[in-house]
C-alpha positions as CSV (number, residue, x, y, z in Angstrom):
1,M,111.3,97.6,121.2
2,I,114.6,99.4,120.8
3,E,116.3,96.9,123.2
4,P,115.9,93.8,121.0
5,I,116.9,95.8,117.9
6,L,120.2,96.9,119.5
7,R,120.9,93.6,121.2
8,R,124.3,92.3,120.2
9,K,123.1,89.0,118.7
10,N,120.5,90.9,116.5
11,L,123.2,93.4,115.4
12,L,125.6,90.6,114.6
13,K,122.9,88.8,112.5
14,A,122.1,92.1,110.7
15,R,125.8,92.8,110.0
16,R,126.3,89.3,108.5
17,Q,123.2,89.8,106.3
18,V,124.5,93.1,105.0
19,E,127.9,91.5,104.3
20,K,126.2,88.6,102.5
21,N,124.1,91.0,100.4
22,K,127.3,93.0,99.5
23,G,126.2,96.1,97.6
24,S,128.0,99.3,96.9
25,S,129.2,102.1,99.3
26,G,127.0,105.0,100.4
27,V,127.8,108.7,100.6
28,D,130.5,108.0,103.2
29,R,132.4,105.6,100.8
30,M,132.6,102.9,103.5
31,S,132.6,99.5,101.9
32,V,130.9,96.4,103.3
33,S,134.3,94.8,104.1
34,E,135.1,97.7,106.4
35,L,131.9,97.4,108.4
36,K,133.1,94.8,111.0
37,E,136.3,96.8,111.9
38,H,134.4,100.1,112.1
39,L,131.7,98.6,114.4
40,E,134.4,97.3,116.8
41,E,135.7,100.8,117.2
42,T,132.4,102.8,117.3
43,R,129.7,100.4,118.5
44,D,129.3,101.8,122.0
45,T,129.2,105.4,120.7
46,L,126.7,104.5,118.0
47,L,124.3,102.7,120.4
48,T,124.5,105.6,122.9
49,S,123.7,108.2,120.3
50,I,120.6,106.1,119.3
51,L,119.4,105.6,122.8
52,N,119.9,109.4,123.6
53,E,118.0,110.2,120.4
54,K,121.0,112.1,119.0
55,Y,121.7,109.7,116.1
56,V,121.2,111.2,112.6
57,A,120.8,109.1,109.5
58,Q,123.3,109.8,106.7
59,P,122.0,110.9,103.3
60,I,121.2,108.3,100.7
61,L,123.3,108.0,97.5
62,G,121.1,108.1,94.4
63,V,122.1,105.7,91.7
64,M,120.4,105.3,88.3
65,I,120.2,101.7,87.2
66,P,118.9,100.3,83.9
67,K,115.2,99.2,83.9
68,G,115.1,97.8,80.4
69,E,114.0,99.2,77.0
70,G,116.2,102.3,77.6
71,K,114.5,103.3,80.8
72,T,116.2,103.8,84.2
73,R,115.2,103.6,87.8
74,L,116.5,105.7,90.7
75,L,117.9,103.4,93.4
76,G,118.7,104.8,96.9
77,V,121.8,103.3,98.5
78,P,122.1,104.0,102.3
79,T,125.5,103.9,104.1
80,V,126.5,100.5,105.3
81,I,125.9,101.6,108.9
82,D,122.4,102.6,108.1
83,R,121.8,99.4,106.2
84,M,122.9,97.3,109.1
85,L,120.6,99.3,111.5
86,Q,117.7,99.0,109.1
87,Q,118.3,95.3,108.8
88,A,118.4,94.9,112.6
89,A,115.1,96.9,112.9
90,S,113.5,94.8,110.1
91,Q,114.4,91.5,111.8
92,V,112.6,92.6,115.0
93,I,109.6,94.4,113.4
94,A,108.8,92.1,110.6
95,P,107.5,89.1,112.7
96,K,105.0,91.5,114.4
97,F,103.4,92.3,111.0
98,E,103.9,88.9,109.4
99,L,101.2,87.3,111.5
100,E,98.6,89.6,109.9
101,F,99.8,89.6,106.3
102,K,97.4,87.9,103.9
103,S,98.1,84.5,102.2
104,H,97.9,86.0,98.7
105,S,100.7,88.4,99.3
106,Y,103.8,86.8,98.0
107,G,106.5,89.4,97.8
108,F,109.5,89.6,100.2
109,R,108.0,87.2,102.8
110,P,109.4,84.0,104.3
111,Q,108.2,80.8,102.5
112,K,106.7,83.0,99.7
113,N,108.0,83.6,96.2
114,A,107.2,84.7,92.7
115,H,106.5,81.2,91.5
116,Q,103.7,80.8,94.0
117,A,102.1,84.1,92.8
118,V,102.3,83.0,89.2
119,L,100.8,79.6,89.9
120,Q,98.0,81.2,91.9
121,S,97.2,83.5,88.9
122,K,97.2,80.5,86.6
123,K,94.8,78.7,88.9
124,Y,92.3,81.6,89.0
125,I,92.4,81.8,85.2
126,N,91.9,78.1,84.7
127,D,89.1,78.1,87.2
128,G,87.2,80.5,84.9
129,Y,88.1,83.9,86.4
130,Q,89.3,85.3,83.0
131,Q,88.4,89.0,83.3
132,I,91.6,90.3,85.0
133,V,91.8,93.8,86.6
134,D,95.4,94.7,86.0
135,I,96.4,97.9,88.0
136,D,99.8,99.4,87.8
137,L,100.8,101.7,90.6
138,K,102.7,104.7,89.3
139,N,106.2,105.0,90.9
140,F,104.9,103.3,94.1
141,F,108.2,103.6,96.1
142,D,108.4,107.3,95.3
143,E,104.8,108.2,96.1
144,V,104.3,106.6,99.6
145,E,103.2,109.3,102.0
146,H,105.4,109.2,105.2
147,Y,102.6,110.1,107.6
148,I,100.4,107.2,106.3
149,I,103.2,104.6,106.6
150,L,104.2,105.9,110.1
151,Q,100.6,105.7,111.3
152,L,100.4,102.1,110.1
153,I,103.7,101.2,111.8
154,Y,102.5,102.8,115.0
155,R,99.7,100.2,115.3
156,K,102.3,97.6,116.2
157,V,105.4,99.6,117.2
158,K,104.8,102.0,120.2
159,C,108.5,102.6,120.9
160,P,109.3,106.3,120.3
161,I,113.0,105.7,119.7
162,T,112.3,103.0,117.0
163,L,109.7,105.3,115.4
164,R,112.2,108.1,115.4
165,L,114.7,105.9,113.6
166,I,112.3,104.9,110.9
167,R,111.2,108.5,110.4
168,L,114.9,109.5,110.1
169,W,115.5,106.8,107.4
170,L,112.4,107.9,105.5
171,R,113.2,111.6,105.6
172,A,117.0,111.2,104.8
173,P,117.9,113.4,101.9
174,I,119.1,111.8,98.7
175,Q,122.3,112.8,96.9
176,I,122.1,112.9,93.1
177,G,124.9,114.3,91.1
178,G,126.6,115.7,94.2
179,K,123.5,117.7,95.2
180,L,121.4,116.9,98.3
181,I,117.6,116.8,97.6
182,K,115.0,116.8,100.4
183,R,112.6,113.9,100.5
184,R,109.1,114.4,101.9
185,K,107.5,111.2,100.6
186,G,108.6,107.9,99.2
187,I,110.4,104.8,100.5
188,P,114.1,104.6,99.5
189,Q,114.1,101.7,97.1
190,G,117.3,99.7,97.8
191,S,117.3,99.8,101.6
192,P,116.8,96.7,103.7
193,L,113.7,98.2,105.3
194,S,111.9,99.1,102.0
195,P,110.4,95.6,101.3
196,L,108.8,95.4,104.8
197,L,107.5,99.0,104.6
198,S,105.9,98.3,101.1
199,N,104.2,95.3,102.5
200,I,102.9,97.2,105.5
201,M,101.5,99.9,103.2
202,L,99.9,97.5,100.7
203,H,98.6,95.2,103.5
204,E,95.8,97.8,103.7
205,L,95.0,97.1,100.1
206,D,94.9,93.3,100.8
207,R,92.5,93.9,103.6
208,E,90.2,95.9,101.4
209,Q,90.2,93.3,98.7
210,E,89.5,90.5,101.2
211,R,86.7,92.6,102.7
212,M,85.2,92.8,99.1
213,G,85.6,89.0,98.7
214,L,87.9,89.3,95.7
215,N,90.3,86.8,94.1
216,Y,93.6,88.6,93.9
217,V,97.4,88.1,93.8
218,R,99.9,90.6,95.0
219,Y,103.7,90.5,94.7
220,A,105.1,93.7,96.3
221,D,103.5,96.5,94.3
222,D,102.4,94.3,91.4
223,F,98.8,93.1,91.9
224,S,95.9,91.8,89.9
225,I,92.3,90.8,90.5
226,Y,90.4,88.0,88.8
227,T,86.7,88.0,88.1
228,K,84.2,86.3,85.7
229,P,81.8,88.9,84.3
230,Q,83.3,92.0,82.7
231,S,80.8,94.2,84.4
232,D,82.1,93.1,87.8
233,A,85.6,93.8,86.7
234,R,84.8,97.4,85.8
235,K,83.0,98.0,89.2
236,I,85.9,96.4,91.1
237,G,88.5,98.4,89.2
238,N,86.7,101.7,90.0
239,S,86.4,100.8,93.7
240,I,90.0,99.8,94.0
241,F,91.1,103.0,92.1
242,E,89.1,105.1,94.6
243,F,90.5,103.3,97.6
244,L,94.1,103.7,96.4
245,R,93.5,107.4,95.6
246,N,91.5,108.4,98.7
247,K,92.8,106.1,101.5
248,L,96.4,105.3,100.6
249,K,97.1,108.4,98.4
250,L,98.7,106.3,95.7
251,P,98.4,107.3,92.0
252,I,97.7,104.7,89.3
253,N,99.3,104.6,85.9
254,R,96.2,104.6,83.8
255,A,98.1,103.9,80.5
256,K,99.3,100.5,81.9
257,S,96.1,99.6,83.8
258,G,93.0,98.0,82.5
259,I,90.8,94.9,82.1
260,R,92.7,92.1,80.4
261,R,92.0,88.7,79.0
262,P,94.5,86.0,79.8
263,V,96.3,86.2,76.4
264,Q,96.8,90.0,77.0
265,F,98.0,89.6,80.6
266,Q,101.5,89.2,82.0
267,V,102.5,88.6,85.6
268,L,106.1,88.7,86.8
269,G,107.6,87.9,83.4
270,F,105.1,85.2,82.5
271,G,102.4,85.2,79.9
272,F,99.4,82.9,79.3
273,V,98.4,81.0,76.1
274,P,95.5,78.6,75.6
275,T,96.4,74.9,75.2
276,Y,94.8,73.1,72.2
277,R,95.0,69.5,73.5
278,K,91.9,67.5,73.4
279,G,89.7,67.8,76.4
280,E,91.5,70.9,77.7
281,K,89.4,73.7,76.2
282,G,89.7,77.0,78.1
283,V,92.9,75.8,79.9
284,Y,95.9,78.1,79.8
285,Q,99.6,77.3,80.1
286,L,102.5,79.5,81.1
287,V,104.9,81.0,78.6
288,V,107.8,83.5,78.9
289,S,106.7,87.1,78.0
290,E,108.2,88.8,75.0
291,K,109.9,91.2,77.3
292,G,111.5,88.2,79.1
293,W,112.9,86.8,75.9
294,R,114.2,90.2,74.8
295,R,116.0,90.7,78.2
296,L,117.6,87.2,77.9
297,K,118.8,87.9,74.4
298,Q,120.2,91.3,75.4
299,T,122.1,89.7,78.3
300,L,123.6,87.0,76.0
301,K,124.5,89.6,73.4
302,S,126.5,91.6,76.0
303,I,128.4,88.5,77.1
304,T,129.2,87.3,73.5
305,R,130.0,90.6,72.0
306,K,133.3,90.0,70.1
307,T,134.7,93.5,71.1
308,V,134.5,92.7,74.8
309,P,138.0,91.7,76.1
310,M,137.1,88.4,77.7
311,S,138.6,84.9,77.4
312,M,136.3,82.1,76.1
313,Q,136.4,80.4,79.4
314,E,135.1,83.6,81.1
315,R,132.3,83.9,78.5
316,F,131.3,80.2,79.1
317,Q,131.3,80.7,82.9
318,K,129.1,83.9,82.6
319,L,126.8,82.1,80.2
320,K,126.4,79.2,82.5
321,E,125.4,81.5,85.4
322,V,122.8,83.3,83.2
323,Q,121.5,79.9,81.9
324,R,121.2,78.5,85.5
325,G,119.4,81.6,86.8
326,W,117.1,82.1,83.8
327,L,116.1,78.5,83.5
328,N,115.5,78.2,87.3
329,Y,113.1,81.2,87.2
330,F,111.2,80.2,84.0
331,R,111.2,76.4,84.5
332,M,107.4,76.4,84.9
333,A,106.8,77.8,81.4
334,S,106.7,76.2,78.0
335,I,110.1,77.2,76.6
336,Q,111.6,74.3,74.8
337,V,111.0,75.3,71.1
338,K,112.1,78.9,71.5
339,L,115.0,78.0,73.7
340,K,116.4,75.8,71.0
341,E,116.4,78.8,68.6
342,I,118.1,80.9,71.2
343,Y,120.8,78.2,71.8
344,S,121.4,77.9,68.0
345,W,121.8,81.6,67.7
346,L,124.1,81.7,70.8
347,R,126.4,79.0,69.5
348,N,126.9,80.9,66.2
349,R,127.8,84.0,68.2
350,L,130.4,82.1,70.2
351,R,131.9,80.6,67.1
352,Y,132.1,84.1,65.7
353,C,134.0,85.2,68.8
354,I,136.4,82.2,68.5
355,W,136.9,82.9,64.8
356,T,137.7,86.6,65.6
357,D,140.0,85.6,68.5
358,W,142.1,83.4,66.2
359,K,142.9,86.6,64.1
360,K,145.9,85.4,62.0
361,L,145.5,83.2,59.0
362,E,148.0,80.6,60.0
363,R,146.5,80.3,63.5
364,K,143.0,79.8,61.9
365,K,144.5,77.1,59.7
366,K,146.3,75.3,62.5
367,N,143.3,75.4,64.8
368,L,140.9,74.1,62.2
369,I,143.3,71.2,61.5
370,R,143.5,70.5,65.2
371,L,139.7,70.3,65.3
372,G,139.6,67.6,62.5
373,T,139.4,69.6,59.3
374,S,141.5,68.4,56.4
375,Y,144.6,70.5,55.4
376,D,143.1,71.7,52.1
377,Q,139.8,72.7,53.7
378,A,141.6,74.4,56.6
379,Y,143.8,76.3,54.2
380,A,140.8,77.4,52.1
381,W,138.7,78.5,55.1
382,S,141.5,80.4,56.7
383,R,141.9,82.5,53.5
384,T,138.1,83.0,52.9
385,R,136.7,86.4,52.2
386,M,133.4,85.5,54.0
387,G,132.5,87.4,57.1
388,G,133.0,85.9,60.5
389,W,129.3,85.4,61.1
390,A,128.9,83.5,57.8
391,V,131.9,81.4,58.6
392,A,130.5,80.5,62.1
393,K,127.3,79.3,60.4
394,V,129.0,77.2,57.7
395,L,131.8,75.7,59.9
396,Y,129.2,74.4,62.4
397,C,131.1,71.1,62.9
398,G,134.5,72.6,62.9
399,L,134.2,75.1,65.8
400,P,133.3,74.1,69.4
401,S,130.0,74.7,71.2
402,P,129.7,76.1,74.7
403,W,127.7,73.1,75.9
404,K,127.3,69.6,74.6
405,D,124.1,68.9,72.7
């Protein structure tokens, strides 16, 4: 298998994918833009060292990224060379496992996405499976046992050189705060190979759930099971807990796991609320979770903070990017009413930024006149003692909006 991985065409495809993904430098400080030139000089030496089993993976750079609500997550950033090699290996290995992956596994797979997982959850709930076993895996990427994942890979990959490479990437130490820390378990979250390895590991969970005849949905390490009687939900939850603990050696976060009703349940940022339309008793519709709304508001706040040195054109551009991405993801949910409130609040924040940017009294007066305000009113408002936020609310018609209504 090492031959198709190291084939020039496969490496070229992997290099282009790494360049497309961009990302930061690893411990060697080599940027993605330097990868092409570096490979032209060292390609033969690199491939020879791999074939002779003398290649050694570089340490991973540990980076703490915000997780939301003040929490952080440790992200492992391999060097660009290791990222390219992992991408090349993933491109060859993934098709061998893809044929066996189950249809209700939606994460990091071709022709599969989060929307399909959410719609399948909604279908189960509206079909009457409203006792939901919600299990949260505790630090999944940090808890995977290397010997288990390597045994699972060995079923399809018999090449010793390829297995050695994967083992090297799994065991590569992580550099945190300038110190190297050994790793004896866990998948480096942030590497091109980690999505495939997580699916290979949790494919065993999918097999067990299908053996038990369960209705389930899994997106990467997020999964839930849908049943009708609550007694069945308890039995299933206990069985799956024992399987994860005994077979896969994966711990469960008991505080975040349990049996939920649809109104208490959230999946991939979506929640469920019953509809009250005539003839639709027991039917649930999608809404954005409270956490999703909070994250949106925090993002908008950071862009429209008046102390951030940014032109209004730059703010509008960033807001349009957020708007496009957020609406595209949550387009299936019922969001119209709350979104109007958010937009009203956002327009006031932008007007506050504009009012603050004008600074001088004469500039405020001239700009208000230019926007159609009478001279007397413009003079009075430019000298007002009201705060900027209050002015932004009152002068709704005088100050511009980021988007046309």
